[in-house]
C-alpha positions in Angstrom: -33.7 -33.4 -51.4 -30.0 -34.2 -51.7 -29.9 -35.7 -55.1 -30.9 -33.1 -57.7 -29.9 -33.1 -61.4 -30.8 -31.0 -64.4 -32.7 -32.4 -67.3 -29.6 -32.7 -69.5 -27.8 -34.7 -66.8 -30.9 -36.7 -66.1 -31.3 -37.7 -69.7 -27.6 -38.6 -70.0 -27.7 -40.8 -66.8 -31.3 -42.0 -67.1 -30.6 -45.7 -66.7 -28.0 -45.1 -64.0 -30.6 -43.0 -62.1 -33.2 -45.7 -62.3 -30.8 -48.2 -60.9 -29.7 -45.8 -58.1 -33.2 -44.9 -56.9 -34.0 -48.6 -56.6 -30.8 -49.6 -54.9 -30.3 -46.6 -52.6 -34.0 -46.0 -51.9 -33.5 -42.2 -52.4 -35.4 -40.2 -54.9 -33.8 -38.0 -57.6 -35.2 -34.6 -58.4 -35.0 -33.5 -62.1 -34.9 -29.7 -61.7 -35.2 -27.5 -64.7 -32.7 -24.7 -65.1 -35.3 -22.2 -66.2 -37.0 -20.4 -63.3 -40.7 -21.1 -62.6 -40.6 -24.4 -64.5 -41.6 -27.5 -62.6 -39.5 -30.6 -62.5 -40.1 -34.2 -61.7 -39.1 -36.8 -59.1 -37.9 -40.2 -59.9 -38.4 -42.9 -57.2 -37.9 -46.6 -57.1 -40.6 -49.1 -57.9 -40.7 -50.5 -54.4 -41.0 -47.0 -52.9 -43.8 -46.1 -55.4 -45.7 -49.3 -54.4 -45.3 -48.5 -50.7 -46.7 -45.0 -51.3 -49.7 -46.4 -53.2 -50.3 -48.9 -50.4 -50.2 -46.2 -47.8 -52.6 -44.0 -49.7 -55.0 -47.0 -50.2 -54.9 -47.8 -46.5 -55.4 -44.1 -45.6 -58.4 -43.9 -47.9 -59.8 -47.0 -46.1 -59.5 -45.3 -42.7 -56.8 -47.6 -41.4 -54.7 -44.7 -40.3 -57.6 -43.4 -38.2 -58.0 -46.8 -36.6 -54.3 -47.0 -35.8 -54.4 -43.6 -34.1 -57.4 -44.6 -32.1 -55.7 -47.7 -30.8 -52.2 -46.2 -30.2 -52.8 -46.1 -26.4 -54.4 -49.5 -26.1 -52.7 -52.1 -23.9 -50.1 -54.2 -25.7 -51.4 -57.6 -26.8 -49.0 -60.5 -26.6 -50.0 -62.2 -29.9 -47.6 -65.1 -29.2 -49.5 -65.9 -26.1 -52.8 -65.5 -27.8 -51.9 -67.9 -30.5 -50.7 -70.5 -28.0 -54.0 -70.3 -26.1 -56.0 -71.4 -29.2 
């Protein structure tokens, strides 16, 4: 992860970080300075929603259906709609 800050810097620039993760679509890691301590990752709201949607679809088996149909012949949906 390219964008890593320590907790002190994260606290100081909190609102700036929120804006940046939403504009740049790149997460920011808050990494503690003490070893063996876990940090956190800040991501934008749109990215969070996309992750949640992906997890939901994966839990519904949609990812499996997509893999099963990867090698199917390409369907021309424009043509299919015009034939209705």
